[in-house]
A tleap script that builds the chain and sets N, CA, C and O, in Angstrom:
source leaprc.protein.ff14SB
mol = sequence {
  NMET VAL ASN GLU ILE LYS VAL GLY ASP ARG
  VAL ARG SER TYR ASP PHE PRO GLU THR LYS
  ASP ASP PRO SER ARG PRO PRO CYS TYR VAL
  GLU GLY VAL VAL VAL GLY ILE VAL ASN TRP
  GLU GLY CYS ASP ARG TYR GLU ILE GLU CYS
  THR LYS ARG ILE VAL CYS GLY VAL GLU SER
  THR ASP GLU ALA GLY THR SER PHE PHE PRO
  PRO VAL ASN GLY THR ARG SER ILE PHE GLY
  GLY VAL THR LYS GLY VAL GLU LYS ILE ALA
  CALA
}
set mol.1.N position { -77.068 41.317 -2.462 }
set mol.1.CA position { -78.374 41.708 -1.972 }
set mol.1.C position { -79.031 40.485 -1.340 }
set mol.1.O position { -79.079 39.423 -1.961 }
set mol.2.N position { -79.535 40.616 -0.121 }
set mol.2.CA position { -80.103 39.490 0.627 }
set mol.2.C position { -81.339 38.928 -0.057 }
set mol.2.O position { -81.479 37.710 -0.167 }
set mol.3.N position { -82.227 39.780 -0.513 }
set mol.3.CA position { -83.485 39.353 -1.115 }
set mol.3.C position { -83.416 39.475 -2.635 }
set mol.3.O position { -84.310 40.041 -3.264 }
set mol.4.N position { -82.349 38.939 -3.213 }
set mol.4.CA position { -82.118 39.072 -4.648 }
set mol.4.C position { -83.262 38.463 -5.449 }
set mol.4.O position { -83.736 37.368 -5.147 }
set mol.5.N position { -83.689 39.177 -6.454 }
set mol.5.CA position { -84.775 38.728 -7.320 }
set mol.5.C position { -84.164 38.123 -8.571 }
set mol.5.O position { -83.275 38.703 -9.194 }
set mol.6.N position { -84.666 36.931 -8.930 }
set mol.6.CA position { -84.121 36.186 -10.061 }
set mol.6.C position { -85.229 35.865 -11.062 }
set mol.6.O position { -86.416 35.968 -10.753 }
set mol.7.N position { -84.814 35.472 -12.269 }
set mol.7.CA position { -85.756 34.997 -13.274 }
set mol.7.C position { -86.528 33.824 -12.669 }
set mol.7.O position { -85.949 32.932 -12.049 }
set mol.8.N position { -87.831 33.847 -12.861 }
set mol.8.CA position { -88.714 32.804 -12.334 }
set mol.8.C position { -89.408 33.201 -11.036 }
set mol.8.O position { -90.383 32.565 -10.637 }
set mol.9.N position { -88.911 34.255 -10.369 }
set mol.9.CA position { -89.535 34.700 -9.118 }
set mol.9.C position { -90.858 35.401 -9.404 }
set mol.9.O position { -91.006 36.114 -10.397 }
set mol.10.N position { -91.805 35.180 -8.513 }
set mol.10.CA position { -93.088 35.909 -8.547 }
set mol.10.C position { -92.879 37.201 -7.755 }
set mol.10.O position { -92.374 37.171 -6.633 }
set mol.11.N position { -93.271 38.337 -8.344 }
set mol.11.CA position { -92.969 39.636 -7.745 }
set mol.11.C position { -94.160 40.587 -7.795 }
set mol.11.O position { -95.133 40.381 -8.520 }
set mol.12.N position { -94.033 41.624 -6.998 }
set mol.12.CA position { -94.948 42.772 -7.046 }
set mol.12.C position { -94.067 43.999 -7.257 }
set mol.12.O position { -93.105 44.214 -6.519 }
set mol.13.N position { -94.399 44.802 -8.264 }
set mol.13.CA position { -93.652 46.013 -8.582 }
set mol.13.C position { -94.544 47.216 -8.322 }
set mol.13.O position { -95.539 47.428 -9.015 }
set mol.14.N position { -94.177 47.999 -7.315 }
set mol.14.CA position { -94.969 49.158 -6.909 }
set mol.14.C position { -94.641 50.381 -7.756 }
set mol.14.O position { -93.476 50.663 -8.036 }
set mol.15.N position { -95.687 51.104 -8.159 }
set mol.15.CA position { -95.488 52.373 -8.862 }
set mol.15.C position { -94.934 53.428 -7.910 }
set mol.15.O position { -94.097 54.244 -8.296 }
set mol.16.N position { -95.406 53.408 -6.662 }
set mol.16.CA position { -94.998 54.388 -5.657 }
set mol.16.C position { -94.622 53.643 -4.378 }
set mol.16.O position { -95.406 53.631 -3.429 }
set mol.17.N position { -93.442 53.020 -4.330 }
set mol.17.CA position { -93.093 52.166 -3.182 }
set mol.17.C position { -93.072 52.903 -1.850 }
set mol.17.O position { -93.275 52.294 -0.800 }
set mol.18.N position { -92.827 54.206 -1.888 }
set mol.18.CA position { -92.771 54.962 -0.638 }
set mol.18.C position { -94.146 55.079 0.023 }
set mol.18.O position { -94.228 55.442 1.196 }
set mol.19.N position { -95.224 54.780 -0.700 }
set mol.19.CA position { -96.572 54.893 -0.132 }
set mol.19.C position { -97.251 53.538 0.055 }
set mol.19.O position { -98.424 53.492 0.426 }
set mol.20.N position { -96.545 52.437 -0.194 }
set mol.20.CA position { -97.204 51.123 -0.185 }
set mol.20.C position { -97.792 50.737 1.168 }
set mol.20.O position { -98.729 49.941 1.214 }
set mol.21.N position { -97.276 51.270 2.264 }
set mol.21.CA position { -97.793 50.943 3.587 }
set mol.21.C position { -98.690 52.041 4.162 }
set mol.21.O position { -99.036 52.011 5.343 }
set mol.22.N position { -99.063 53.002 3.326 }
set mol.22.CA position { -99.903 54.118 3.766 }
set mol.22.C position { -101.361 53.784 3.439 }
set mol.22.O position { -101.746 53.812 2.270 }
set mol.23.N position { -102.185 53.467 4.457 }
set mol.23.CA position { -103.570 53.074 4.190 }
set mol.23.C position { -104.422 54.181 3.562 }
set mol.23.O position { -105.499 53.901 3.036 }
set mol.24.N position { -103.959 55.426 3.608 }
set mol.24.CA position { -104.730 56.515 3.004 }
set mol.24.C position { -104.475 56.648 1.504 }
set mol.24.O position { -105.161 57.413 0.826 }
set mol.25.N position { -103.487 55.905 0.979 }
set mol.25.CA position { -103.156 55.957 -0.452 }
set mol.25.C position { -103.521 54.632 -1.104 }
set mol.25.O position { -103.008 53.593 -0.688 }
set mol.26.N position { -104.390 54.633 -2.111 }
set mol.26.CA position { -104.742 53.370 -2.774 }
set mol.26.C position { -103.524 52.775 -3.479 }
set mol.26.O position { -102.737 53.504 -4.084 }
set mol.27.N position { -103.368 51.446 -3.402 }
set mol.27.CA position { -102.180 50.818 -3.991 }
set mol.27.C position { -102.183 50.848 -5.516 }
set mol.27.O position { -103.230 50.803 -6.161 }
set mol.28.N position { -100.965 50.926 -6.071 }
set mol.28.CA position { -100.742 50.852 -7.515 }
set mol.28.C position { -99.536 49.947 -7.734 }
set mol.28.O position { -98.421 50.293 -7.344 }
set mol.29.N position { -99.755 48.788 -8.357 }
set mol.29.CA position { -98.650 47.875 -8.606 }
set mol.29.C position { -98.995 46.868 -9.692 }
set mol.29.O position { -100.150 46.724 -10.091 }
set mol.30.N position { -97.972 46.184 -10.153 }
set mol.30.CA position { -98.088 45.087 -11.106 }
set mol.30.C position { -97.607 43.833 -10.400 }
set mol.30.O position { -96.580 43.856 -9.722 }
set mol.31.N position { -98.342 42.736 -10.552 }
set mol.31.CA position { -97.868 41.436 -10.091 }
set mol.31.C position { -97.574 40.577 -11.298 }
set mol.31.O position { -98.241 40.675 -12.328 }
set mol.32.N position { -96.562 39.728 -11.157 }
set mol.32.CA position { -96.232 38.843 -12.254 }
set mol.32.C position { -94.978 38.049 -11.971 }
set mol.32.O position { -94.527 37.945 -10.830 }
set mol.33.N position { -94.423 37.491 -13.035 }
set mol.33.CA position { -93.239 36.634 -12.957 }
set mol.33.C position { -92.097 37.294 -13.714 }
set mol.33.O position { -92.279 37.789 -14.827 }
set mol.34.N position { -90.916 37.295 -13.101 }
set mol.34.CA position { -89.731 37.827 -13.778 }
set mol.34.C position { -89.318 36.831 -14.859 }
set mol.34.O position { -88.976 35.685 -14.564 }
set mol.35.N position { -89.354 37.283 -16.120 }
set mol.35.CA position { -88.994 36.408 -17.234 }
set mol.35.C position { -87.628 36.750 -17.813 }
set mol.35.O position { -87.113 36.039 -18.675 }
set mol.36.N position { -87.040 37.856 -17.328 }
set mol.36.CA position { -85.714 38.233 -17.794 }
set mol.36.C position { -85.225 39.463 -17.064 }
set mol.36.O position { -85.989 40.152 -16.388 }
set mol.37.N position { -83.949 39.724 -17.210 }
set mol.37.CA position { -83.356 40.977 -16.740 }
set mol.37.C position { -82.620 41.535 -17.945 }
set mol.37.O position { -81.702 40.910 -18.477 }
set mol.38.N position { -83.038 42.732 -18.371 }
set mol.38.CA position { -82.545 43.324 -19.613 }
set mol.38.C position { -81.967 44.706 -19.350 }
set mol.38.O position { -82.304 45.352 -18.357 }
set mol.39.N position { -81.095 45.154 -20.245 }
set mol.39.CA position { -80.605 46.515 -20.168 }
set mol.39.C position { -81.431 47.324 -21.146 }
set mol.39.O position { -81.405 47.079 -22.352 }
set mol.40.N position { -82.166 48.294 -20.613 }
set mol.40.CA position { -83.065 49.081 -21.437 }
set mol.40.C position { -83.012 50.518 -20.950 }
set mol.40.O position { -83.074 50.768 -19.746 }
set mol.41.N position { -82.899 51.458 -21.867 }
set mol.41.CA position { -82.800 52.878 -21.559 }
set mol.41.C position { -81.673 53.172 -20.566 }
set mol.41.O position { -81.807 54.033 -19.697 }
set mol.42.N position { -80.562 52.444 -20.707 }
set mol.42.CA position { -79.370 52.742 -19.933 }
set mol.42.C position { -79.273 52.124 -18.556 }
set mol.42.O position { -78.336 52.419 -17.814 }
set mol.43.N position { -80.230 51.266 -18.194 }
set mol.43.CA position { -80.107 50.606 -16.888 }
set mol.43.C position { -80.698 49.204 -16.952 }
set mol.43.O position { -81.518 48.885 -17.813 }
set mol.44.N position { -80.250 48.375 -16.002 }
set mol.44.CA position { -80.789 47.017 -15.913 }
set mol.44.C position { -82.202 47.074 -15.354 }
set mol.44.O position { -82.487 47.804 -14.405 }
set mol.45.N position { -83.077 46.289 -15.965 }
set mol.45.CA position { -84.493 46.268 -15.580 }
set mol.45.C position { -84.996 44.836 -15.523 }
set mol.45.O position { -84.569 43.970 -16.287 }
set mol.46.N position { -85.925 44.614 -14.586 }
set mol.46.CA position { -86.630 43.340 -14.560 }
set mol.46.C position { -87.650 43.351 -15.694 }
set mol.46.O position { -88.332 44.353 -15.907 }
set mol.47.N position { -87.755 42.251 -16.414 }
set mol.47.CA position { -88.864 42.090 -17.349 }
set mol.47.C position { -89.903 41.240 -16.632 }
set mol.47.O position { -89.690 40.051 -16.396 }
set mol.48.N position { -91.016 41.853 -16.291 }
set mol.48.CA position { -92.063 41.190 -15.522 }
set mol.48.C position { -93.256 40.940 -16.433 }
set mol.48.O position { -93.823 41.878 -16.993 }
set mol.49.N position { -93.637 39.670 -16.582 }
set mol.49.CA position { -94.842 39.341 -17.328 }
set mol.49.C position { -96.017 39.455 -16.363 }
set mol.49.O position { -96.115 38.704 -15.393 }
set mol.50.N position { -96.886 40.382 -16.637 }
set mol.50.CA position { -97.984 40.739 -15.747 }
set mol.50.C position { -99.034 39.633 -15.661 }
set mol.50.O position { -99.426 39.050 -16.672 }
set mol.51.N position { -99.483 39.354 -14.427 }
set mol.51.CA position { -100.635 38.481 -14.209 }
set mol.51.C position { -101.838 39.292 -13.745 }
set mol.51.O position { -102.981 38.924 -14.017 }
set mol.52.N position { -101.579 40.406 -13.038 }
set mol.52.CA position { -102.641 41.350 -12.687 }
set mol.52.C position { -102.024 42.694 -12.366 }
set mol.52.O position { -100.845 42.804 -12.029 }
set mol.53.N position { -102.863 43.715 -12.483 }
set mol.53.CA position { -102.415 45.076 -12.190 }
set mol.53.C position { -103.447 45.729 -11.273 }
set mol.53.O position { -104.653 45.571 -11.462 }
set mol.54.N position { -102.962 46.448 -10.299 }
set mol.54.CA position { -103.811 47.203 -9.385 }
set mol.54.C position { -103.519 48.679 -9.633 }
set mol.54.O position { -102.379 49.121 -9.499 }
set mol.55.N position { -104.551 49.440 -9.996 }
set mol.55.CA position { -104.405 50.872 -10.248 }
set mol.55.C position { -105.383 51.601 -9.336 }
set mol.55.O position { -106.598 51.429 -9.440 }
set mol.56.N position { -104.839 52.411 -8.450 }
set mol.56.CA position { -105.649 53.147 -7.467 }
set mol.56.C position { -106.595 52.205 -6.722 }
set mol.56.O position { -107.759 52.528 -6.485 }
set mol.57.N position { -106.068 51.033 -6.359 }
set mol.57.CA position { -106.815 50.075 -5.558 }
set mol.57.C position { -107.772 49.188 -6.327 }
set mol.57.O position { -108.442 48.348 -5.725 }
set mol.58.N position { -107.859 49.349 -7.646 }
set mol.58.CA position { -108.802 48.576 -8.462 }
set mol.58.C position { -108.024 47.542 -9.269 }
set mol.58.O position { -107.079 47.877 -9.982 }
set mol.59.N position { -108.443 46.262 -9.144 }
set mol.59.CA position { -107.751 45.176 -9.843 }
set mol.59.C position { -108.199 45.078 -11.296 }
set mol.59.O position { -109.371 45.259 -11.626 }
set mol.60.N position { -107.219 44.783 -12.154 }
set mol.60.CA position { -107.486 44.578 -13.572 }
set mol.60.C position { -106.615 43.437 -14.074 }
set mol.60.O position { -105.447 43.325 -13.701 }
set mol.61.N position { -107.182 42.601 -14.911 }
set mol.61.CA position { -106.391 41.564 -15.572 }
set mol.61.C position { -106.271 41.863 -17.070 }
set mol.61.O position { -105.796 41.025 -17.836 }
set mol.62.N position { -106.702 43.058 -17.483 }
set mol.62.CA position { -106.654 43.441 -18.896 }
set mol.62.C position { -105.243 43.426 -19.466 }
set mol.62.O position { -105.059 43.225 -20.666 }
set mol.63.N position { -104.250 43.636 -18.614 }
set mol.63.CA position { -102.870 43.696 -19.095 }
set mol.63.C position { -102.104 42.401 -18.834 }
set mol.63.O position { -100.878 42.370 -18.948 }
set mol.64.N position { -102.821 41.335 -18.485 }
set mol.64.CA position { -102.178 40.034 -18.276 }
set mol.64.C position { -101.410 39.652 -19.535 }
set mol.64.O position { -101.926 39.751 -20.648 }
set mol.65.N position { -100.179 39.218 -19.342 }
set mol.65.CA position { -99.327 38.841 -20.463 }
set mol.65.C position { -98.461 39.977 -20.979 }
set mol.65.O position { -97.501 39.732 -21.709 }
set mol.66.N position { -98.775 41.207 -20.619 }
set mol.66.CA position { -97.982 42.372 -21.004 }
set mol.66.C position { -96.714 42.414 -20.159 }
set mol.66.O position { -96.743 42.061 -18.980 }
set mol.67.N position { -95.609 42.838 -20.749 }
set mol.67.CA position { -94.368 42.973 -19.996 }
set mol.67.C position { -94.209 44.392 -19.469 }
set mol.67.O position { -94.513 45.367 -20.156 }
set mol.68.N position { -93.720 44.488 -18.221 }
set mol.68.CA position { -93.385 45.750 -17.578 }
set mol.68.C position { -91.901 45.711 -17.244 }
set mol.68.O position { -91.353 44.634 -17.011 }
set mol.69.N position { -91.240 46.866 -17.215 }
set mol.69.CA position { -89.790 46.927 -17.098 }
set mol.69.C position { -89.323 47.900 -16.010 }
set mol.69.O position { -88.718 48.923 -16.330 }
set mol.70.N position { -89.586 47.607 -14.743 }
set mol.70.CA position { -89.078 48.492 -13.687 }
set mol.70.C position { -87.576 48.302 -13.487 }
set mol.70.O position { -87.055 47.214 -13.727 }
set mol.71.N position { -86.876 49.349 -13.050 }
set mol.71.CA position { -85.440 49.219 -12.792 }
set mol.71.C position { -85.151 48.180 -11.708 }
set mol.71.O position { -85.925 48.014 -10.764 }
set mol.72.N position { -84.027 47.488 -11.863 }
set mol.72.CA position { -83.578 46.531 -10.858 }
set mol.72.C position { -83.381 47.275 -9.534 }
set mol.72.O position { -82.831 48.376 -9.509 }
set mol.73.N position { -83.832 46.667 -8.444 }
set mol.73.CA position { -83.633 47.267 -7.127 }
set mol.73.C position { -82.164 47.624 -6.938 }
set mol.73.O position { -81.274 46.847 -7.285 }
set mol.74.N position { -81.924 48.805 -6.383 }
set mol.74.CA position { -80.563 49.270 -6.147 }
set mol.74.C position { -80.026 50.179 -7.237 }
set mol.74.O position { -78.922 50.710 -7.113 }
set mol.75.N position { -80.804 50.369 -8.320 }
set mol.75.CA position { -80.403 51.272 -9.395 }
set mol.75.C position { -80.547 52.716 -8.910 }
set mol.75.O position { -81.547 53.071 -8.286 }
set mol.76.N position { -79.552 53.535 -9.200 }
set mol.76.CA position { -79.629 54.949 -8.804 }
set mol.76.C position { -80.809 55.606 -9.510 }
set mol.76.O position { -81.019 55.419 -10.709 }
set mol.77.N position { -81.573 56.377 -8.746 }
set mol.77.CA position { -82.747 57.063 -9.262 }
set mol.77.C position { -82.387 58.484 -9.692 }
set mol.77.O position { -81.509 59.108 -9.096 }
set mol.78.N position { -83.057 58.994 -10.721 }
set mol.78.CA position { -82.826 60.370 -11.141 }
set mol.78.C position { -83.330 61.361 -10.095 }
set mol.78.O position { -82.979 62.540 -10.134 }
set mol.79.N position { -84.154 60.884 -9.162 }
set mol.79.CA position { -84.692 61.742 -8.104 }
set mol.79.C position { -83.865 61.666 -6.829 }
set mol.79.O position { -84.237 62.255 -5.814 }
set mol.80.N position { -82.742 60.944 -6.870 }
set mol.80.CA position { -81.913 60.742 -5.682 }
set mol.80.C position { -82.249 59.408 -5.038 }
set mol.80.O position { -83.368 58.913 -5.177 }
set mol.81.N position { -81.302 58.834 -4.346 }
set mol.81.CA position { -81.511 57.530 -3.725 }
set mol.81.C position { -81.413 56.406 -4.738 }
set mol.81.O position { -80.877 56.576 -5.834 }
set mol.82.N position { -81.943 55.251 -4.349 }
set mol.82.CA position { -81.919 54.081 -5.222 }
set mol.82.C position { -83.313 53.474 -5.299 }
set mol.82.O position { -84.136 53.659 -4.402 }
set mol.83.N position { -83.566 52.745 -6.387 }
set mol.83.CA position { -84.867 52.116 -6.571 }
set mol.83.C position { -85.011 50.923 -5.640 }
set mol.83.O position { -84.035 50.243 -5.322 }
set mol.84.N position { -86.254 50.678 -5.206 }
set mol.84.CA position { -86.534 49.563 -4.302 }
set mol.84.C position { -87.995 49.135 -4.401 }
set mol.84.O position { -88.585 48.684 -3.420 }
set mol.85.N position { -88.574 49.280 -5.594 }
set mol.85.CA position { -90.010 49.072 -5.750 }
set mol.85.C position { -90.470 47.676 -6.088 }
set mol.85.O position { -91.673 47.443 -6.205 }
set mol.86.N position { -89.539 46.720 -6.251 }
set mol.86.CA position { -89.920 45.364 -6.612 }
set mol.86.C position { -89.602 44.428 -5.456 }
set mol.86.O position { -88.498 44.447 -4.911 }
set mol.87.N position { -90.594 43.598 -5.084 }
set mol.87.CA position { -90.373 42.648 -4.000 }
set mol.87.C position { -90.936 41.282 -4.370 }
set mol.87.O position { -91.916 41.172 -5.107 }
set mol.88.N position { -90.288 40.241 -3.838 }
set mol.88.CA position { -90.774 38.882 -4.050 }
set mol.88.C position { -92.069 38.687 -3.282 }
set mol.88.O position { -92.266 39.267 -2.214 }
set mol.89.N position { -92.953 37.858 -3.840 }
set mol.89.CA position { -94.160 37.478 -3.137 }
set mol.89.C position { -94.295 35.961 -3.208 }
set mol.89.O position { -93.629 35.304 -4.008 }
set mol.90.N position { -95.154 35.421 -2.371 }
set mol.90.CA position { -95.352 33.971 -2.358 }
set mol.90.C position { -95.930 33.495 -3.689 }
set mol.90.O position { -96.750 34.173 -4.309 }
set mol.91.N position { -95.489 32.332 -4.104 }
set mol.91.CA position { -95.936 31.769 -5.391 }
set mol.91.C position { -97.395 31.372 -5.363 }
set mol.91.O position { -97.921 30.884 -6.364 }
savepdb mol mol.pdb
quit
């Protein structure tokens, strides 16, 4: 994978990646640092330590320090296709 995400990378994990560029849909995502890659519930997942969360366009730091576990990009989705909701961002 060209844009491989590794432990230590700063990332944004979108709840609905298919709508991230749609200005009519408020963004929903978690930003943080990848602290591990774990196998959980049958698939490899990024362990992201949250620094901030955006829910329906509203920023919150209430969950700072909480871990989130989105599937590793390229994991087959139960809805068809593959996951692609996590991207690197500038440090």
